[in-house]
C-alpha positions as CSV (number, residue, x, y, z in Angstrom):
1,X,-5.4,193.7,133.0
2,X,-1.6,192.4,134.1
3,X,-0.8,192.5,137.8
4,X,2.2,190.4,138.5
5,X,4.5,193.5,139.1
6,X,2.0,195.2,141.6
7,X,0.9,192.6,144.0
8,X,3.6,193.0,146.9
9,X,5.6,195.6,148.2
10,X,9.4,194.0,149.2
11,X,8.0,193.5,152.7
12,X,5.5,190.9,150.9
13,X,2.4,194.2,152.1
14,X,-0.6,193.6,149.3
15,X,-0.7,196.0,147.4
16,X,-3.9,198.2,145.6
17,X,-3.5,199.9,142.2
18,X,-6.1,201.4,139.9
19,X,-7.5,199.5,136.9
20,X,-9.6,200.4,134.1
21,X,-12.9,198.3,134.4
22,X,-15.0,199.2,131.5
23,X,-15.6,203.0,131.7
24,X,-14.8,203.1,135.6
25,X,-11.5,203.7,137.3
26,X,-11.4,201.1,140.0
27,X,-9.1,200.3,143.1
28,X,-8.4,196.4,143.2
29,X,-6.0,194.2,145.6
30,X,-3.9,192.0,143.6
31,X,-6.8,189.3,144.3
32,X,-9.8,190.9,143.7
33,X,-8.8,190.3,140.0
34,X,-9.3,187.4,139.5
35,X,-12.3,187.9,141.7
36,X,-13.7,190.6,139.4
37,X,-13.8,187.0,136.3
38,X,-15.2,184.4,139.0
39,X,-18.6,187.3,139.9
40,X,-18.8,187.8,136.6
41,X,-19.0,185.3,135.3
42,X,-21.7,183.9,138.3
43,X,-23.8,187.4,136.8
44,X,-23.3,185.9,133.1
45,X,-25.2,182.7,134.3
46,X,-28.0,185.5,135.9
47,X,-27.3,184.2,139.1
48,X,-28.8,187.3,141.4
49,X,-28.9,184.2,144.3
50,X,-25.5,184.3,145.8
51,X,-25.1,183.7,149.1
52,X,-24.1,186.8,151.3
53,X,-24.5,186.2,154.5
54,X,-24.9,189.8,156.2
55,X,-26.3,188.9,159.6
56,X,-23.4,187.1,161.4
57,X,-21.0,190.3,161.8
58,X,-24.3,191.5,164.2
59,X,-23.7,188.6,166.7
60,X,-20.4,189.7,167.1
61,X,-18.9,191.6,169.9
62,X,-16.9,195.3,168.6
63,X,-13.9,195.1,167.3
64,X,-11.5,198.1,166.5
65,X,-9.9,197.9,163.0
66,X,-6.9,199.6,161.4
67,X,-6.0,200.3,158.3
68,X,-6.2,202.6,154.7
69,X,-9.3,204.1,153.0
70,X,-8.6,203.9,149.9
71,X,-10.3,205.3,146.5
72,X,-9.6,206.2,143.0
73,X,-11.8,209.8,142.3
74,X,-12.3,212.9,144.4
75,X,-10.2,214.4,147.5
76,X,-11.1,213.2,150.4
77,X,-13.2,216.1,151.5
78,X,-15.4,214.3,148.7
79,X,-15.6,211.3,149.8
80,X,-15.7,211.2,153.8
81,X,-19.4,211.9,153.9
82,X,-20.4,209.3,152.0
83,X,-17.9,207.2,154.7
84,X,-19.9,208.8,157.0
85,X,-23.3,207.8,155.5
86,X,-22.7,204.1,155.3
87,X,-22.3,203.3,159.3
88,X,-24.1,200.0,159.9
89,X,-23.9,198.9,156.4
90,X,-23.4,195.6,155.0
91,X,-19.7,196.0,154.1
92,X,-18.5,192.9,151.5
93,X,-15.7,190.8,152.7
94,X,-14.2,189.0,149.7
95,X,-11.1,187.4,151.2
96,X,-12.1,184.0,152.1
97,X,-14.1,180.9,149.8
98,X,-14.9,182.9,146.9
99,X,-19.1,180.7,147.9
100,X,-18.7,182.0,151.1
101,X,-19.3,185.5,151.3
102,X,-19.8,187.7,154.6
103,X,-20.7,191.0,155.3
104,X,-19.0,192.9,157.8
105,X,-20.3,196.7,159.2
106,X,-19.2,199.4,161.1
107,X,-20.7,200.9,163.4
108,X,-18.1,204.3,163.8
109,X,-15.3,205.3,161.8
110,X,-12.1,207.4,162.5
111,X,-9.8,209.1,160.1
112,X,-6.3,210.5,160.4
113,X,-5.6,212.5,157.3
114,X,-2.4,214.0,158.7
115,X,-0.5,210.8,158.9
116,X,-1.6,210.2,155.4
117,X,1.2,208.7,152.6
118,X,-1.1,209.9,149.6
119,X,-3.9,211.6,149.1
120,X,-6.1,209.0,148.0
121,X,-5.0,206.7,150.9
122,X,-6.0,207.8,154.3
123,X,-5.6,206.3,158.2
124,X,-8.6,205.1,159.5
125,X,-9.4,202.9,162.7
126,X,-13.2,201.6,162.7
127,X,-15.6,200.5,165.4
128,X,-16.4,197.0,163.6
129,X,-18.3,194.1,164.0
130,X,-16.7,191.3,161.4
131,X,-16.4,187.5,161.6
132,X,-12.9,187.6,159.6
133,X,-10.5,186.2,161.4
134,X,-7.8,188.0,159.7
135,X,-5.8,185.0,159.8
136,X,-2.9,186.3,157.6
137,X,-0.9,188.4,158.4
138,X,0.8,189.2,154.9
139,X,-2.1,190.6,153.2
140,X,-4.5,193.3,153.6
141,X,-7.9,192.5,154.1
142,X,-10.3,194.4,151.8
143,X,-14.0,195.6,152.4
144,X,-16.4,198.1,150.5
145,X,-20.0,198.9,150.2
146,X,-22.6,196.5,149.5
147,X,-25.7,197.4,147.6
148,X,-28.3,194.8,147.3
149,X,-29.8,195.2,144.5
150,X,-26.3,194.7,142.8
151,X,-24.1,191.5,141.7
152,X,-20.9,191.7,143.6
153,X,-18.8,192.5,140.3
154,X,-21.2,195.5,139.8
155,X,-20.4,196.5,143.6
156,X,-17.1,196.3,143.6
157,X,-16.9,198.4,139.8
158,X,-19.1,200.8,141.4
159,X,-18.1,201.2,144.6
160,X,-16.4,204.1,145.8
161,X,-13.8,203.4,148.3
162,X,-12.9,200.5,150.4
163,X,-11.1,199.5,153.3
164,X,-8.3,198.2,153.1
165,X,-7.9,196.7,157.0
166,X,-4.9,195.6,158.4
167,X,-5.7,194.7,161.9
168,X,-8.0,193.7,163.8
169,X,-7.8,195.0,167.9
170,X,-10.4,193.0,170.5
171,X,-12.5,195.4,172.7
172,X,-14.0,195.2,175.7
173,X,-18.4,194.8,176.5
174,X,-17.6,198.5,177.6
175,X,-17.0,199.8,174.5
176,X,-19.6,201.5,172.3
177,X,-20.0,203.7,169.3
178,X,-19.8,206.9,171.7
179,X,-16.4,206.3,173.9
180,X,-14.6,203.9,171.6
181,X,-12.0,206.4,170.2
182,X,-10.8,206.4,174.0
183,X,-9.3,202.9,172.7
184,X,-8.0,203.3,169.0
185,X,-3.6,203.2,169.6
186,X,-2.3,205.4,167.8
187,X,1.0,203.5,167.4
188,X,-0.4,200.5,166.3
189,X,-2.3,202.8,163.6
190,X,0.1,204.3,161.8
191,X,1.8,200.6,162.2
192,X,-0.9,198.8,160.4
193,X,-1.8,201.6,158.0
194,X,1.8,201.8,156.8
195,X,1.7,197.9,155.9
196,X,-1.4,198.8,153.2
197,X,-0.6,200.7,150.3
198,X,-1.3,202.1,146.5
199,X,0.7,200.7,143.8
200,X,1.3,204.1,141.9
201,X,3.4,202.6,139.3
202,X,2.6,201.8,135.1
203,X,0.6,198.4,134.9
204,X,1.0,196.9,131.4
205,X,-2.4,195.1,129.8
206,X,-2.3,191.6,129.4
């Protein structure tokens, strides 16, 4: 898949495009196209022992993460129950070194479809445990469900959604899954969401 012309907006925000991988339509970031080939290579070598750290995030304090929920097929009503059902489950985070995969998780998530720019990109705020430093303000951090019995590339291809995470905000120790929504800053949420986006033009095959 060619992705040179779908990498960036003029504000340098990382873009996502819907790509055809085998029989699947899947949303990939420009950075993930290289990663897909990398992890497919692991699978071809029969490597199901690729290290994924699923424990470190549990020791991290809560943060609120803002961004866009993205999906390739169906409607928001179709996908939101799936997203809700995965609270507490591991999310793969491929935006660091390929041999140091780390998992994050959200214990609660809220959506703001009234502020959407596209039907398949919905603003969200999530109460999350994550070790990701969010140290590059120019790109979104892609997170998506990790299914333990699948290769990483299979998780990428079969994911029903991804979270394009744009901003992480620390919260106090008194924040819980019951009261966390009081800490959501709607202005910060919308600014973060507006930087994440899906490329809707043509993507040329190589």
